[in-house]
C-alpha positions in Angstrom: -53.1 -148.9 -70.2 -51.9 -148.3 -73.1 -53.5 -145.1 -75.3 -55.3 -145.3 -78.4 -55.0 -141.7 -79.9 -51.3 -139.9 -80.2 -52.3 -135.7 -79.8 -56.0 -136.5 -81.8 -54.9 -139.2 -84.0 -55.6 -142.7 -83.8 -52.9 -144.8 -83.7 -52.6 -147.6 -86.1 -53.3 -150.9 -85.3 -49.0 -151.9 -84.9 -48.5 -148.7 -83.2 -51.0 -149.6 -80.8 -49.5 -152.6 -80.0 -46.1 -151.7 -80.0 -46.5 -149.4 -77.4 -45.2 -150.3 -73.8 -47.8 -150.5 -70.9 -48.5 -148.5 -68.3 -49.2 -150.3 -65.4 -51.3 -148.9 -62.0 -53.4 -148.2 -60.3 -56.7 -145.8 -61.3 -58.3 -143.8 -59.1 -61.4 -141.2 -60.3 -61.5 -137.9 -58.2 -63.3 -134.4 -58.4 -61.2 -132.3 -58.9 -62.3 -128.3 -58.7 -65.6 -130.1 -59.8 -64.7 -131.6 -62.6 -64.4 -135.3 -62.3 -60.8 -136.9 -63.9 -58.8 -140.3 -63.1 -55.7 -141.1 -63.1 -53.3 -143.5 -63.7 -50.2 -143.6 -60.8 -48.1 -146.2 -60.9 -47.9 -146.2 -56.7 -50.2 -144.8 -54.3 -51.9 -141.5 -55.4 -50.4 -138.5 -53.5 -46.8 -139.5 -53.4 -43.6 -137.6 -54.7 -44.7 -139.6 -58.4 -46.3 -138.1 -60.6 -49.4 -139.8 -62.7 -48.4 -141.7 -65.5 -51.5 -140.4 -66.8 -54.9 -137.9 -66.4 -58.0 -138.3 -67.8 -60.5 -135.9 -67.7 -64.4 -136.1 -68.0 -63.8 -139.5 -68.2 -66.3 -142.3 -69.0 -66.9 -145.7 -69.8 -66.3 -146.9 -73.6 -66.2 -150.0 -73.7 -65.9 -152.7 -71.1 -65.8 -156.8 -72.0 -64.3 -159.5 -69.9 -60.7 -158.1 -68.0 -60.8 -155.3 -70.1 -62.4 -151.9 -69.8 -61.4 -148.4 -72.5 -62.4 -144.9 -70.8 -62.9 -141.7 -73.3 -62.0 -138.6 -72.1 -59.7 -135.9 -72.5 -55.9 -135.4 -71.9 -53.2 -132.0 -72.3 -50.7 -132.1 -74.6 -49.4 -128.9 -74.1 -51.4 -126.2 -73.9 -54.0 -128.3 -75.9 -56.3 -130.9 -75.1 -56.6 -133.7 -77.1 -59.6 -136.7 -77.5 -58.2 -139.8 -75.5 -59.2 -143.6 -75.0 -57.4 -145.3 -72.6 -57.2 -149.3 -73.0 -57.2 -151.4 -70.1 -56.6 -154.9 -68.9 -57.2 -156.0 -65.0 -55.2 -158.8 -65.1 -52.0 -158.5 -62.9 -49.1 -157.4 -63.9 -47.2 -160.5 -64.2 -50.7 -161.7 -66.5 -49.6 -158.8 -69.0 -46.1 -159.4 -69.8 
């Protein structure tokens, strides 16, 4: 997964491509009546915190082996719009 925004501001193409891939497992769940999509490095519920949490997620785009989710991430005390760009290939194929 790569994020398209930083603190609610769209990243440039160079900044977007320069960021490292966050690799893990996506899990969709309902928490306190709100939908949340989490990216976890290992199985959810274990000691490691999520790599990201996207609240009120919706599919923004889907093509071939890629899918983008749009929603909101909490950054400090603020809620910011975010899009996650995800590829469904194996971790070896992404490197």
